[in-house]
Residue frames relative to the residue before (quaternion, step in Angstrom):
aa qw qx qy qz dx dy dz
M 1.0000 0.0000 0.0000 0.0000 0.00 0.00 0.00
P 0.4796 -0.6595 0.4674 0.3415 3.65 -0.64 0.89
V 0.3263 -0.7419 0.5484 0.2059 3.55 -1.20 0.64
I 0.2453 -0.8008 0.5292 0.1359 3.61 -0.53 1.11
H 0.1957 -0.7773 0.5828 0.1339 3.54 -0.64 1.04
F 0.2606 -0.8288 0.4721 0.1493 3.59 -0.06 1.20
G 0.5647 0.5808 -0.3854 0.4419 3.57 1.13 -0.53
K 0.7077 0.4362 -0.2711 0.4853 3.54 0.79 -1.02
L 0.6008 0.5636 -0.3539 0.4430 3.58 1.01 -0.65
A 0.6524 0.5382 -0.2937 0.4455 3.55 0.93 -1.04
I 0.6907 0.5056 -0.2797 0.4348 3.44 0.96 -1.07
A 0.6160 0.5424 -0.3085 0.4808 3.54 1.26 -0.78
M 0.7054 0.4521 -0.2983 0.4573 3.57 0.85 -0.86
L 0.5627 0.5663 -0.3804 0.4669 3.59 1.23 -0.54
F 0.6674 0.5275 -0.2946 0.4354 3.58 0.89 -1.08
I 0.6893 0.4729 -0.3152 0.4494 3.50 0.86 -1.03
T 0.5976 0.5572 -0.3436 0.4630 3.74 1.06 -0.72
T 0.6995 0.5045 -0.2644 0.4315 3.39 0.70 -1.08
F 0.6152 0.5617 -0.2913 0.4703 3.47 1.19 -1.12
S 0.7367 0.4275 -0.2741 0.4465 3.64 0.71 -1.05
R 0.6130 0.5478 -0.3410 0.4560 3.64 1.09 -0.58
A 0.6959 0.5011 -0.2807 0.4310 3.49 1.08 -0.78
Q 0.5372 0.6475 -0.4029 0.3602 3.53 1.22 -0.27
K 0.0262 -0.7936 0.6079 -0.0026 3.57 -0.94 0.87
S 0.2711 -0.7539 0.5805 0.1454 3.46 -1.08 0.73
I 0.6541 -0.4834 0.3438 0.4694 3.69 -1.16 0.18
I 0.4639 -0.6888 0.4940 0.2576 3.48 -1.19 0.64
I 0.0930 -0.7888 0.6074 -0.0098 3.62 -0.49 1.15
G 0.6908 -0.5132 0.3866 0.3316 3.38 -1.51 0.51
D 0.5492 -0.6185 0.4234 0.3695 3.67 -0.99 0.75
S 0.6331 0.5317 -0.3878 0.4075 3.77 0.83 -0.50
L 0.6527 0.4871 -0.3186 0.4851 3.57 1.11 -0.84
A 0.6247 0.5510 -0.3401 0.4365 3.58 0.92 -0.98
A 0.7201 0.4525 -0.2703 0.4512 3.65 0.83 -0.80
N 0.7959 0.3349 -0.1494 0.4818 3.63 1.02 -0.63
A 0.6446 0.5555 -0.3074 0.4259 3.53 1.18 -0.03
G 0.3801 -0.6547 0.5933 0.2739 3.49 -1.41 0.47
K 0.2426 -0.7991 0.5403 0.1031 3.41 -0.95 0.96
F 0.0772 -0.8450 0.5269 -0.0485 3.58 -0.81 1.11
N 0.3414 -0.6985 0.5878 0.2238 3.53 -0.88 0.87
V 0.2712 -0.7876 0.5309 0.1560 3.61 -0.82 0.91
K 0.2340 -0.7418 0.6212 0.0958 3.58 -0.99 1.01
P 0.3858 -0.7669 0.4650 0.2164 3.57 -0.36 1.30
G 0.2635 -0.7592 0.5471 0.2344 3.59 1.04 -0.78
S 0.6968 -0.4726 0.3660 0.3964 3.47 -1.55 0.04
K 0.2279 -0.7240 0.6363 0.1380 3.66 -1.45 0.16
G 0.0869 -0.8334 0.5402 0.0782 3.65 -0.13 1.16
L 0.6968 -0.4346 0.3504 0.4503 3.57 -1.21 -0.03
G 0.8227 0.1801 -0.1236 0.5249 3.51 -0.66 1.00
K 0.6728 0.4758 -0.2671 0.4996 3.59 1.35 0.15
M 0.4137 -0.6541 0.5589 0.2977 3.51 -1.38 0.06
W 0.6308 -0.5304 0.3502 0.4452 3.58 -1.09 0.23
K 0.4296 -0.6919 0.5253 0.2464 3.67 -1.18 0.83
I 0.0532 -0.8297 0.5552 -0.0230 3.43 0.55 1.19
H 0.1528 0.7843 -0.6006 0.0286 3.50 -1.12 0.72
F 0.0248 0.7824 -0.6196 0.0571 3.63 -1.17 0.66
G 0.8560 0.0352 -0.0922 0.5075 3.49 -0.86 0.82
D 0.8072 -0.1826 0.1565 0.5391 3.68 -0.42 -1.08
Y 0.6782 0.5289 -0.2478 0.4460 3.50 1.31 -0.23
G 0.0937 0.8120 -0.5677 0.0981 3.55 -1.05 0.90
V 0.4492 -0.6528 0.5204 0.3183 3.55 -1.12 0.60
V 0.1771 -0.8244 0.5284 0.0995 3.50 -0.65 1.05
T 0.7593 -0.0121 0.0014 0.6506 3.69 1.25 -0.41
S 0.0719 0.8038 -0.5889 0.0437 3.45 -1.32 0.57
K 0.2009 -0.8089 0.5476 0.0738 3.47 -1.15 0.36
L 0.1142 -0.7995 0.5875 0.0502 3.73 -0.73 0.94
G 0.3333 -0.7719 0.5189 0.1545 3.40 -0.76 1.25
W 0.5672 -0.5885 0.4271 0.3867 3.64 -1.24 0.32
P 0.4791 -0.6955 0.4571 0.2788 3.56 -0.73 0.96
T 0.1757 -0.7680 0.6046 0.1174 3.68 -1.00 0.61
E 0.0202 -0.7964 0.6041 -0.0213 3.67 -0.90 0.84
K 0.0650 -0.7579 0.6484 0.0299 3.43 -1.20 0.85
V 0.0443 -0.8056 0.5908 -0.0015 3.69 -0.78 1.07
K 0.0255 -0.7740 0.6305 -0.0525 3.57 -1.05 0.92
G 0.0937 0.7893 -0.5986 0.0996 3.61 -0.96 0.76
N 0.6207 -0.4955 0.4464 0.4124 3.39 -1.49 -0.10
L 0.8187 -0.3688 0.1968 0.3936 3.53 -1.38 0.11
L 0.7515 0.3747 -0.1535 0.5208 3.43 1.20 -0.97
S 0.3925 -0.7229 0.4563 0.3394 3.53 1.44 -0.04
T 0.4241 0.7010 -0.4944 0.2903 3.67 0.80 0.74
N 0.7238 0.2684 -0.1517 0.6173 3.41 1.50 -0.16
I 0.0885 0.8585 -0.4916 0.1160 3.56 -0.13 1.21
E 0.0903 -0.7521 0.6436 0.1091 3.48 -1.20 0.39
T 0.1437 -0.7960 0.5879 0.0044 3.55 -0.93 1.21
K 0.0002 0.7680 -0.6401 -0.0215 3.66 -0.81 0.86
S 0.0220 -0.7754 0.6261 -0.0788 3.45 -0.96 1.23
T 0.0108 -0.7497 0.6612 0.0253 3.54 -1.27 0.64
I 0.0410 -0.7457 0.6650 0.0036 3.43 -1.26 0.85
K 0.1211 -0.8034 0.5820 0.0347 3.56 -1.00 0.84
F 0.0121 0.7850 -0.6182 0.0375 3.45 -1.13 0.79
S 0.1639 -0.7321 0.6547 0.0927 3.48 -1.46 0.34
F 0.0989 0.7707 -0.6294 -0.0064 3.47 -1.41 0.23
V 0.3081 -0.7236 0.5826 0.2050 3.52 -1.22 0.34
L 0.1649 -0.7994 0.5744 0.0623 3.62 -0.76 0.99
S 0.1218 -0.8281 0.5446 0.0531 3.60 -0.71 0.97
D 0.2029 -0.7404 0.5972 0.2324 3.64 -1.15 0.32
K 0.7376 -0.4069 0.2874 0.4559 3.67 -1.10 -0.45
S 0.6068 0.5415 -0.3376 0.4739 3.39 1.41 -0.27
T 0.6801 -0.4442 0.3758 0.4461 3.64 -1.28 -0.48
D 0.5797 0.6186 -0.3823 0.3676 3.60 1.21 -0.25
T 0.0723 -0.7678 0.6340 0.0570 3.52 -1.23 0.59
A 0.2854 -0.7407 0.5808 0.1807 3.55 -1.22 0.56
W 0.2014 -0.7954 0.5663 0.0785 3.58 -0.70 1.10
V 0.0749 -0.8088 0.5828 -0.0218 3.69 -0.59 1.13
S 0.0251 0.7251 -0.6880 -0.0174 3.59 -1.11 0.77
A 0.0638 -0.8287 0.5534 -0.0544 3.54 -0.83 0.99
A 0.0835 -0.7345 0.6721 0.0424 3.53 -1.27 0.39
N 0.1460 -0.7454 0.6495 0.0333 3.44 -1.17 0.92
N 0.1095 -0.7986 0.5913 -0.0250 3.70 -0.55 1.18
I 0.0887 0.8246 -0.5556 0.0583 3.62 -0.54 0.96
V 0.1153 -0.7941 0.5968 0.0085 3.53 -0.86 1.07
V 0.0422 -0.8099 0.5849 -0.0139 3.62 -0.65 1.01
K 0.0715 -0.7678 0.6359 0.0305 3.57 -0.77 0.99
A 0.1350 0.8209 -0.5313 0.1600 3.63 -0.47 1.06
L 0.4061 -0.6509 0.5974 0.2335 3.39 -1.53 0.50
Q 0.0866 -0.7856 0.6095 0.0620 3.56 -1.14 0.63
S 0.4390 -0.6728 0.5040 0.3173 3.59 -1.01 0.85
L 0.3591 -0.7180 0.5701 0.1746 3.40 -1.45 0.33
E 0.2444 -0.7803 0.5593 0.1359 3.58 -0.45 1.20
L 0.2435 -0.7815 0.5605 0.1254 3.45 -0.60 1.32
F 0.7312 -0.1271 0.0573 0.6678 3.69 1.11 -0.63
P 0.7665 -0.3971 0.2704 0.4262 3.58 -1.41 0.33
N 0.8569 0.0906 -0.1138 0.4946 3.60 -0.94 1.07
F 0.7195 0.3529 -0.2721 0.5328 3.59 1.23 0.37
S 0.1352 0.8034 -0.5752 0.0740 3.56 -0.53 1.06
I 0.2939 -0.7316 0.5789 0.2082 3.62 -1.23 0.26
G 0.6813 0.4594 -0.3379 0.4590 3.64 -1.04 0.49
T 0.3922 -0.6847 0.5601 0.2525 3.53 -1.27 -0.34
D 0.3795 -0.6298 0.6346 0.2379 3.46 -1.43 0.32
E 0.2139 0.8069 -0.5038 0.2219 3.59 -0.35 1.11
I 0.2624 -0.7191 0.6148 0.1899 3.68 -0.89 0.84
L 0.2567 -0.7845 0.5460 0.1433 3.45 -0.57 1.14
Q 0.7746 -0.1347 0.1068 0.6086 3.53 1.01 -0.90
E 0.0083 0.7610 -0.6485 -0.0170 3.60 -1.00 0.80
S 0.0772 -0.8105 0.5803 -0.0183 3.49 -0.72 1.15
K 0.0862 -0.7794 0.6199 0.0294 3.59 -0.72 1.00
N 0.0269 -0.7969 0.6009 -0.0560 3.53 -0.64 1.18
F 0.0348 0.8395 -0.5314 0.1075 3.55 -0.13 1.32
S 0.0375 0.8073 -0.5866 0.0530 3.55 -0.99 1.00
A 0.0099 -0.8018 0.5974 -0.0121 3.45 -1.15 0.79
F 0.2215 -0.7720 0.5841 0.1176 3.55 -1.05 0.67
I 0.1675 -0.7964 0.5809 0.0138 3.58 -0.88 1.11
T 0.0556 0.7547 -0.6537 0.0083 3.56 -0.88 0.86
I 0.3538 -0.6746 0.6080 0.2240 3.62 -1.27 0.60
D 0.8704 -0.0233 -0.0206 0.4914 3.48 -0.85 1.11
Q 0.5734 -0.6563 0.3039 0.3849 3.49 1.29 0.73
D 0.3682 0.7009 -0.4962 0.3565 3.56 1.29 0.70
T 0.1703 -0.8364 0.5131 0.0899 3.62 -0.05 1.33
A 0.4875 0.6352 -0.4586 0.3853 3.55 1.18 0.16
N 0.7545 0.3021 -0.1375 0.5662 3.47 1.34 -0.54
T 0.1275 0.8237 -0.5236 0.1763 3.59 0.67 1.28
W 0.1184 -0.7410 0.6506 0.1166 3.54 -1.16 0.68
A 0.2299 -0.7668 0.5884 0.1140 3.61 -1.07 0.75
L 0.1350 -0.7497 0.6428 0.0813 3.60 -1.00 0.83
F 0.0611 -0.7715 0.6331 -0.0160 3.47 -0.94 1.18
M 0.0323 0.7604 -0.6486 0.0022 3.51 -1.11 0.87
N 0.0539 -0.7885 0.6124 -0.0174 3.66 -0.62 1.15
Q 0.0828 0.7551 -0.6492 0.0386 3.65 -1.04 0.86
T 0.0220 0.7499 -0.6611 0.0123 3.45 -1.11 0.87
R 0.0912 0.7546 -0.6466 0.0646 3.41 -1.22 0.82
G 0.4092 0.7140 -0.5212 0.2261 3.48 -1.44 0.14
T 0.6300 -0.5820 0.3471 0.3793 3.54 -1.24 0.58
Q 0.7499 0.3137 -0.1935 0.5494 3.71 1.07 -0.35
A 0.6414 0.5049 -0.3003 0.4935 3.66 1.17 0.55
E 0.4601 -0.6286 0.5606 0.2808 3.58 -1.14 0.86
E 0.4724 -0.6975 0.4872 0.2302 3.58 -0.87 1.04
V 0.0699 0.8000 -0.5938 0.0495 3.54 -0.64 0.95
N 0.0134 0.7389 -0.6716 0.0528 3.65 -1.09 0.82
V 0.2196 0.7731 -0.5685 0.1761 3.63 -0.11 1.28
A 0.0614 0.8026 -0.5885 0.0756 3.63 -0.81 0.95
F 0.2032 0.7963 -0.5583 0.1133 3.65 -0.79 0.80
L 0.2880 -0.7213 0.6105 0.1549 3.53 -1.27 0.43
T 0.0038 0.8489 -0.5152 0.1178 3.51 -0.71 1.04
S 0.2115 -0.7629 0.5919 0.1515 3.59 -1.02 0.77
G 0.6112 -0.5215 0.3389 0.4896 3.54 1.30 -0.14
Q 0.7369 0.3089 -0.1983 0.5677 3.47 1.04 -0.73
R 0.7699 0.2669 -0.1144 0.5682 3.57 1.19 -0.70
K 0.0930 -0.7853 0.6112 0.0338 3.56 -1.10 0.69
I 0.1304 -0.7742 0.6191 -0.0166 3.54 -0.91 1.21
I 0.2523 -0.8065 0.5246 0.1037 3.48 -0.55 1.18
L 0.2626 -0.7682 0.5643 0.1497 3.60 -0.92 0.96
S 0.0732 -0.8467 0.5264 0.0256 3.58 -0.08 1.29
P 0.4129 -0.7269 0.4722 0.2796 3.62 -0.73 0.98
V 0.0178 -0.7677 0.6405 -0.0055 3.61 -0.96 0.90
N 0.1323 -0.7521 0.6422 0.0658 3.59 -1.36 0.41
S 0.6368 -0.5569 0.4012 0.3514 3.50 -1.39 0.13
G 0.5815 -0.6099 0.3766 0.3847 3.71 1.18 0.34
K 0.8449 -0.1239 0.1479 0.4990 3.50 -1.09 -0.79
K 0.4561 -0.7094 0.4715 0.2577 3.45 -0.76 0.96
S 0.5429 -0.6288 0.4608 0.3123 3.51 -1.18 0.79
A 0.5216 -0.6384 0.4648 0.3230 3.59 -1.25 0.49
S 0.4504 0.6742 -0.4543 0.3690 3.57 1.20 -0.10
P 0.4630 -0.6882 0.4847 0.2774 3.66 -0.95 0.81
F 0.6227 0.5399 -0.3261 0.4630 3.58 1.36 -0.35
S 0.6723 0.5979 -0.2670 0.3452 3.53 1.21 -0.53
V 0.0856 -0.7477 0.6548 0.0694 3.61 -1.07 0.62
Q 0.5819 -0.5511 0.4260 0.4198 3.70 -1.24 -0.07
A 0.4128 -0.6837 0.5679 0.1989 3.41 -1.13 0.99
E 0.1247 -0.8061 0.5784 -0.0084 3.63 -1.00 0.96
G 0.2209 0.7729 -0.5763 0.1471 3.46 -1.22 0.72
Y 0.4713 -0.6590 0.5183 0.2739 3.56 -1.31 -0.24
E 0.1210 -0.7327 0.6553 0.1384 3.61 -1.10 0.61
F 0.3220 -0.7781 0.5178 0.1510 3.61 -0.81 1.01
F 0.0474 -0.8043 0.5915 -0.0311 3.58 -0.76 1.11
E 0.0493 -0.7424 0.6678 0.0217 3.48 -1.20 0.86
N 0.8371 -0.0862 -0.0164 0.5400 3.59 -0.49 1.29
G 0.6939 -0.4546 0.2572 0.4956 3.53 1.07 0.77
H 0.6448 0.4904 -0.3588 0.4637 3.70 1.04 0.07
S 0.3836 -0.7518 0.5000 0.1938 3.46 -0.79 1.20
L 0.2317 -0.8123 0.5262 0.0983 3.54 -0.93 1.08
C 0.7764 -0.1071 0.1595 0.6002 3.48 1.09 -1.01
A 0.1393 -0.7602 0.6255 0.1069 3.61 -1.20 0.14
L 0.0828 -0.7733 0.6243 0.0735 3.52 -1.23 0.66
Q 0.2210 -0.7290 0.6394 0.1042 3.59 -1.10 0.96
Y 0.1111 -0.8390 0.5325 0.0139 3.59 -0.19 1.31
F 0.7720 0.1227 -0.1108 0.6138 3.57 1.19 -0.19
G 0.2322 -0.8173 0.5174 0.1018 3.53 -0.70 1.18
D 0.5636 -0.6295 0.3996 0.3556 3.57 -1.13 0.42
M 0.7535 0.1990 -0.1637 0.6048 3.53 1.38 0.10
V 0.6829 -0.4869 0.3406 0.4249 3.57 -1.25 0.36
M 0.7666 0.3954 -0.1905 0.4687 3.56 0.91 -0.95
N 0.6792 0.4578 -0.2356 0.5230 3.50 1.36 0.16
S 0.2556 0.8837 -0.3731 0.1206 3.43 1.10 0.69
N 0.8236 0.0418 0.0670 0.5616 3.60 0.26 -1.38
I 0.0777 0.7856 -0.6073 0.0889 3.58 -0.76 1.16
V 0.1253 -0.7817 0.6024 0.1018 3.52 -1.08 0.53
W 0.1435 -0.7463 0.6473 0.0591 3.51 -1.19 0.79
L 0.0224 -0.8258 0.5622 -0.0386 3.60 -0.64 1.07
N 0.4388 -0.6954 0.4880 0.2928 3.73 -0.57 0.95
K 0.4233 -0.7076 0.5190 0.2252 3.58 -0.79 1.14
E 0.6498 0.5756 -0.3147 0.3839 3.65 0.95 -0.58
L 0.5367 0.6213 -0.3848 0.4219 3.63 1.30 -0.20
D 0.5197 -0.6228 0.5002 0.3030 3.46 -1.30 0.59
P 0.6806 -0.5733 0.2859 0.3556 3.60 -1.03 0.72
K 0.6722 0.4921 -0.3345 0.4407 3.55 1.10 -0.58
M 0.6176 0.5091 -0.3328 0.4986 3.58 1.30 -0.74
K 0.6168 0.5363 -0.3719 0.4400 3.59 0.91 -0.46
L 0.6606 0.5007 -0.2930 0.4766 3.45 1.09 -0.89
I 0.6346 0.4732 -0.3532 0.4987 3.78 1.03 -0.63
L 0.6559 0.4636 -0.3458 0.4851 3.68 0.80 -0.69
S 0.6620 0.5004 -0.3444 0.4390 3.57 0.76 -0.71
A 0.6251 0.5332 -0.3238 0.4692 3.61 1.14 -0.69
A 0.6379 0.5153 -0.3229 0.4726 3.55 1.08 -0.96
M 0.6541 0.5074 -0.3143 0.4646 3.64 0.86 -1.03
T 0.6551 0.5148 -0.3176 0.4527 3.67 0.91 -0.77
T 0.5845 0.5825 -0.3128 0.4703 3.55 1.14 -0.81
V 0.6873 0.4482 -0.3011 0.4859 3.51 0.74 -1.21
L 0.7238 0.4565 -0.3100 0.4143 3.63 0.70 -0.82
Q 0.5337 0.5716 -0.3979 0.4796 3.63 1.20 -0.32
V 0.6686 0.4838 -0.2872 0.4862 3.64 0.94 -0.92
K 0.6566 0.4929 -0.3018 0.4847 3.68 0.87 -0.89
L 0.6648 0.4766 -0.3439 0.4611 3.64 0.72 -0.84
S 0.6172 0.5580 -0.3292 0.4464 3.72 1.07 -0.86
E 0.6476 0.5438 -0.2822 0.4530 3.43 0.97 -1.00
M 0.6954 0.4882 -0.2699 0.4530 3.61 0.87 -1.07
A 0.6215 0.5778 -0.2814 0.4481 3.40 1.21 -0.78
N 0.6348 0.5062 -0.2745 0.5151 3.52 1.09 -1.00
Q 0.6780 0.5022 -0.3122 0.4366 3.59 0.80 -0.85
A 0.6895 0.5056 -0.3056 0.4191 3.54 1.10 -0.77
N 0.6120 0.5778 -0.3216 0.4338 3.52 1.39 -0.55
């Protein structure tokens, strides 16, 4: 018969309980929390030349394509002052449980101006390593059932650096309508040594909250979550789900690049 070590079991159960209690999600508005369906996101797999097969609730990526990245680098003679321009494009199709599909095409353009130190000999360098300006200009176009007469555009612009004014602007627009993506987080960090701050966006139109996306959780088991207002019509839900999936594709790619 197996021997049960109650002391170790109790410690494990206490750890799991403390771990789960310490988890925090992004803080969303009361109106959305009261009227939204909440879904855990499953990133799915990512094959060669493909994007993640993200799915949540009734929505899932059925096909995708990842283009080859392009990069141009220029600098001074000693490469202590450089500028890098890179572009990556991708597309995917998101389906719900009806016959409707959202078609998304996107491009991420990144420009980095930086200083690099110069190594004269081992363990001795002159100059500094510093990002003067990093600009990320992302755009995506969303159509339902390839109806280009009703196209939504998603724009996300971020700028940072020691010689740049910090900018973080994101919105979704049809031309007549504009939905703001407002950055949100989980508030004060947990005391747990395993915890970080959860991050995401809440989508507002004229002050009314439509949905929210948590693209980074405060713990490994609390990563990607979607809230979608139940009062929206099916096509608007599909458009918003496509927009949130697009944001998540970008964030997952960024985190994968950082891990490499």
